[in-house]
ZAMARGU-4260 file (C-alpha; in steps of 0.2 Angstrom, whole numbers, plus 5000, padded with zeros to 4 digits):
<rodrens>
0) 5000/5000/5000 | 5014/5011/5004 | 5023/5008/4988 | 5006/5012/4978 | 5005/5029/4987
5) 5023/5033/4983 | 5020/5029/4964 | 5005/5040/4964 | 5014/5055/4972 | 5028/5053/4959
10) 5015/5054/4945 | 5006/5069/4952 | 5022/5080/4954 | 5026/5081/4935 | 5007/5086/4931
15) 5008/5101/4943 | 5024/5107/4935 | 5016/5106/4918 | 5001/5116/4923 | 5013/5130/4930
20) 5023/5130/4914 | 5007/5131/4903 | 5000/5146/4914 | 5017/5155/4911 | 5016/5152/4892
25) 4999/5159/4890 | 5004/5174/4900 | 5019/5177/4889 | 5009/5176/4873 | 4995/5188/4880
30) 5009/5200/4884 | 5017/5199/4867 | 5000/5201/4859 | 4997/5217/4869 | 5014/5223/4864
35) 5010/5220/4846 | 4994/5228/4847 | 5002/5244/4855 | 5015/5245/4842 | 5002/5243/4828
40) 4992/5257/4835 | 5007/5268/4836 | 5011/5264/4818 | 4993/5268/4813 | 4994/5285/4822
45) 5010/5289/4813 | 5002/5284/4796 | 4987/5295/4799 | 4998/5310/4803 | 5008/5306/4787
50) 4992/5305/4777 | 4986/5322/4784 | 5003/5330/4779 | 5002/5323/4762 | 4984/5329/4760
55) 4990/5347/4765 | 5004/5346/4752 | 4992/5340/4739 | 4980/5354/4742 | 4994/5367/4741
60) 5001/5360/4725 | 4984/5361/4717 | 4982/5379/4723 | 4999/5384/4716 | 4998/5373/4700
65) 5000/5383/4683 | 4986/5383/4670 | 4985/5371/4656 | 4999/5372/4643 | 5012/5378/4656
70) 5024/5369/4667 | 5031/5374/4684 | 5049/5380/4685 | 5050/5379/4704 | 5061/5364/4709
75) 5053/5364/4726 | 5035/5362/4720 | 5037/5343/4721 | 5031/5330/4709 | 5013/5330/4702
80) 4998/5323/4710 | 5001/5305/4705 | 5015/5301/4717 | 5005/5310/4731 | 4990/5299/4728
85) 5000/5283/4727 | 5009/5288/4744 | 4992/5291/4752 | 4986/5275/4746 | 5001/5266/4753
90) 5000/5274/4770 | 4982/5274/4773 | 4975/5263/4787 | 4963/5249/4782 | 4947/5245/4791
95) 4948/5238/4809 | 4949/5219/4810 | 4954/5217/4791 | 4972/5212/4784 | 4972/5230/4776
100) 4977/5237/4793 | 4995/5231/4789 | 5004/5244/4778 | 5003/5239/4759 | 5014/5244/4744
105) 5007/5259/4735 | 4996/5256/4720 | 5004/5265/4705 | 4993/5276/4694 | 4996/5275/4675
110) 4989/5285/4661 | 4979/5274/4649 | 4984/5277/4631 | 4996/5290/4624 | 4994/5308/4625
115) 4995/5318/4608 | 5012/5326/4605 | 5004/5343/4604 | 4996/5342/4621 | 5004/5359/4626
120) 5000/5369/4610 | 4993/5386/4614 | 4974/5390/4612 | 4969/5394/4594 | 4952/5402/4589
125) 4949/5401/4570 | 4936/5415/4569 | 4948/5428/4577 | 4962/5424/4563 | 4979/5430/4569
130) 4972/5437/4585 | 4964/5420/4590 | 4979/5413/4600 | 4990/5418/4614 | 5007/5426/4611
135) 5020/5416/4602 | 5034/5410/4614 | 5051/5418/4614 | 5062/5415/4598 | 5048/5405/4590
140) 5045/5409/4571 | 5028/5404/4564 | 5023/5405/4546 | 5005/5407/4540 | 4996/5404/4524
145) 4979/5411/4522 | 4966/5410/4508 | 4949/5418/4509 | 4935/5422/4498 | 4922/5436/4500
150) 4906/5439/4491 | 4895/5455/4491 | 4879/5456/4481 | 4868/5472/4481 | 4851/5474/4472
155) 4842/5491/4473 | 4828/5499/4464 | 4831/5517/4458 | 4817/5528/4452 | 4820/5542/4440
160) 4805/5553/4438 | 4791/5563/4446 | 4780/5558/4461 | 4763/5566/4459 | 4754/5560/4474
165) 4759/5546/4487 | 4761/5530/4477 | 4758/5538/4460 | 4775/5539/4451 | 4778/5545/4433
170) 4795/5540/4426 | 4807/5526/4425 | 4812/5512/4437 | 4830/5506/4436 | 4838/5491/4444
175) 4855/5494/4451 | 4864/5477/4453 | 4882/5476/4460 | 4892/5461/4463 | 4909/5460/4471
180) 4920/5444/4472 | 4937/5445/4480 | 4949/5430/4482 | 4964/5434/4493 | 4980/5423/4496
185) 4991/5430/4509 | 5007/5424/4518 | 5013/5430/4535 | 5026/5428/4548 | 5025/5430/4567
190) 5040/5430/4579 | 5041/5430/4597 | 5053/5443/4604 | 5050/5438/4622 | 5037/5426/4630
195) 5025/5441/4631 | 5029/5451/4615 | 5026/5446/4597 | 5028/5455/4580 | 5021/5450/4563
200) 5018/5455/4545 | 5006/5449/4532 | 5006/5453/4513 | 4991/5448/4503 | 4989/5445/4484
205) 4971/5450/4478 | 4961/5445/4463 | 4945/5455/4462 | 4931/5456/4451 | 4917/5470/4452
210) 4902/5470/4442 | 4889/5485/4441 | 4874/5484/4430 | 4861/5498/4429 | 4846/5491/4419
215) 4828/5497/4417 | 4814/5486/4423 | 4808/5476/4408 | 4795/5486/4397 | 4798/5503/4406
220) 4808/5510/4391 | 4806/5509/4373 | 4824/5501/4371 | 4829/5492/4387 | 4845/5486/4380
225) 4851/5503/4375 | 4847/5510/4392 | 4857/5496/4401 | 4874/5502/4408 | 4886/5488/4412
230) 4902/5493/4421 | 4913/5477/4425 | 4931/5478/4430 | 4944/5467/4438 | 4961/5467/4445
235) 4975/5456/4451 | 4989/5464/4462 | 4996/5465/4479 | 4986/5472/4493 | 4990/5483/4508
240) 5004/5477/4519 | 4999/5473/4537 | 5011/5475/4552 | 5006/5469/4569 | 5013/5469/4587
245) 5005/5459/4601 | 5008/5460/4620 | 5001/5448/4633 | 4995/5458/4648 | 4989/5444/4658
250) 4995/5426/4657 | 4979/5417/4662 | 4985/5410/4679 | 4974/5405/4694 | 4958/5405/4683
255) 4961/5423/4676 | 4959/5425/4657 | 4973/5428/4644 | 4972/5446/4640 | 4982/5452/4624
260) 4985/5470/4618 | 4985/5471/4599 | 4991/5485/4587 | 4989/5483/4569 | 4996/5495/4556
265) 4990/5495/4537 | 5002/5502/4524 | 4994/5507/4507 | 5005/5496/4496 | 4990/5490/4485
270) 4983/5500/4470 | 4975/5516/4476 | 4957/5518/4471 | 4959/5536/4467 | 4974/5533/4456
275) 4967/5520/4444 | 4964/5525/4426 | 4946/5531/4422 | 4937/5534/4406 | 4929/5550/4400
280) 4914/5548/4410 | 4924/5545/4426 | 4921/5526/4427 | 4936/5515/4433 | 4943/5504/4420
285) 4952/5493/4433 | 4948/5488/4450 | 4959/5493/4465 | 4967/5481/4477 | 4970/5493/4491
290) 4961/5505/4502 | 4973/5519/4498 | 4974/5525/4516 | 4985/5522/4531 | 4976/5514/4546
295) 4980/5511/4564 | 4970/5498/4574 | 4973/5495/4593 | 4962/5482/4601 | 4961/5470/4616
300) 4958/5452/4616 | 4952/5442/4631 | 4952/5422/4631 | 4946/5413/4646 | 4948/5394/4646
305) 4935/5384/4655 | 4938/5366/4650 | 4930/5360/4639 | 4925/5378/4632 | 4934/5394/4629
310) 4926/5411/4630 | 4933/5425/4620 | 4930/5443/4616 | 4938/5458/4607 | 4936/5476/4607
315) 4945/5488/4595 | 4946/5505/4587 | 4952/5509/4569 | 4960/5526/4565 | 4959/5529/4546
320) 4970/5544/4541 | 4963/5555/4527 | 4973/5563/4513 | 4972/5575/4499 | 4968/5567/4482
325) 4966/5575/4465 | 4954/5564/4456 | 4941/5570/4443 | 4925/5560/4441 | 4914/5571/4431
330) 4905/5582/4435 | 4916/5584/4451 | 4934/5585/4456 | 4938/5576/4473 | 4951/5585/4483
335) 4951/5577/4500 | 4944/5561/4507 | 4944/5556/4526 | 4937/5538/4528 | 4928/5537/4544
340) 4935/5528/4560 | 4927/5512/4566 | 4923/5504/4583 | 4923/5485/4582 | 4919/5471/4594
345) 4916/5452/4595 | 4912/5439/4607 | 4909/5420/4606 | 4913/5403/4613 | 4925/5389/4608
350) 4920/5371/4611 | 4933/5357/4612 | 4929/5340/4607 | 4946/5333/4610 | 4964/5338/4611
355) 4964/5342/4593 | 4947/5347/4587 | 4937/5362/4592 | 4923/5373/4585 | 4920/5392/4587
360) 4904/5401/4587 | 4902/5420/4589 | 4896/5437/4583 | 4906/5452/4577 | 4900/5470/4574
365) 4908/5485/4567 | 4901/5503/4568 | 4910/5513/4554 | 4908/5531/4554 | 4904/5541/4538
370) 4917/5546/4526 | 4921/5565/4524 | 4924/5571/4507 | 4928/5588/4499 | 4922/5591/4481
375) 4920/5605/4469 | 4911/5606/4452 | 4922/5605/4436 | 4911/5619/4430 | 4906/5630/4445
380) 4889/5637/4446 | 4882/5651/4456 | 4874/5639/4468 | 4890/5630/4470 | 4905/5641/4466
385) 4918/5632/4477 | 4921/5617/4487 | 4908/5608/4498 | 4911/5595/4511 | 4899/5580/4513
390) 4899/5566/4525 | 4891/5549/4520 | 4880/5539/4532 | 4887/5527/4545 | 4888/5509/4542
395) 4883/5495/4553 | 4892/5479/4549 | 4886/5464/4558 | 4893/5446/4555 | 4889/5429/4562
400) 4905/5419/4565 | 4908/5400/4564 | 4925/5391/4564 | 4934/5374/4565 | 4951/5371/4572
405) 4960/5355/4570 | 4978/5352/4575 | 4987/5342/4561 | 5004/5340/4570 | 5013/5347/4584
410) 5019/5361/4572 | 5004/5365/4561 | 4985/5366/4562 | 4970/5369/4551 | 4958/5383/4554
415) 4943/5386/4544 | 4930/5400/4547 | 4914/5407/4539 | 4907/5424/4541 | 4889/5427/4536
420) 4882/5445/4535 | 4869/5449/4548 | 4866/5467/4542 | 4862/5476/4526 | 4879/5484/4525
425) 4889/5468/4529 | 4897/5457/4516 | 4886/5443/4511 | 4898/5429/4514 | 4917/5427/4518
430) 4926/5411/4521 | 4944/5409/4527 | 4956/5395/4526 | 4972/5397/4537 | 4987/5386/4540
435) 4999/5391/4553 | 5016/5382/4553 | 5029/5383/4567 | 5046/5385/4558 | 5057/5388/4573
440) 5051/5381/4590 | 5061/5394/4601 | 5062/5390/4619
</rodrens>
């Protein structure tokens, strides 16, 4: 019996020791788990602070980012938003109780497809022609070919006779029909002296055909054919030289518009309408290809990008400089002509379909003041012994604008615009094809 108790006691001693060892192991594991949880909590707190700092950096970089088409020159501004987002993804804590609570590698963000090479090309508006873009960058030389066609057609009824009472006319009705077709091919250059200042020149070659027919209404005379007067002339020659200077006042940062000051000068290099030969009745035997006067036209252009549209507007004033002329158009002699000045403005919208294609819609209006002319009779009369001065009526010239711009390559683009006359004084139709080509890229 004694031996049995000894054996039992010997068997119980290891069991108690094992129990003590098991309790110690659970306690150590629990302590280790608590330490791990504490370290993970500290790591989550650090990551949350880093994420908040990254968010603040990202907000500052967005607020200081340059507008479209510009790049930041500040080396301290940091990388673009893609690395910031990737870092934020990598350091963001996951939901509690999920494996995402452990820091994961950042997920890279990649651009799908390939951006066009001309992604940073400046804004172009077909309907504004050479004033429809921001200033050429420094040392950049741009050549420009332009082809345009204009058509003006006028039909008026002219009465020659006596009005007895209202709506009772005795005399002859004539139909005055005039048509003018003008095709102009021009070449120009624009060069950037600085990133804000640009100069340019443009010389046109004009082919012009003018037709004027005064014919009686059929049956109103005994010989309609003999009473018809047909005065048709044409000409092909160089037109007036245009010199331009443009300065960018505001560069469009922080949501502000691009504002460009323009100055255009016109030199009368085309054939003078007062110097062309005339017949004994004073009718021109050849059309003119120039205005015959010097002109200066300051203007301001504003372009406001608001992706995917662009708002634009222009406001300008044209000074035409009068001159002495000595032209005889029987029965008068013209001694002085001062073309009226003009106020012009336009506004519209450009809509971009993609990085290469956009359309423009707008309206332009010009108020041209009357022309002042001094004339005298070739054979003076008691009623008009000397010179008299007359002023013609003002002209209201309104046009509806439509244009398309397509960037062919990173150096050239295709611009096509159409103008439709909206008032009686406006040209009926004008369409322009313009191809600017970057010859020297500059900076």
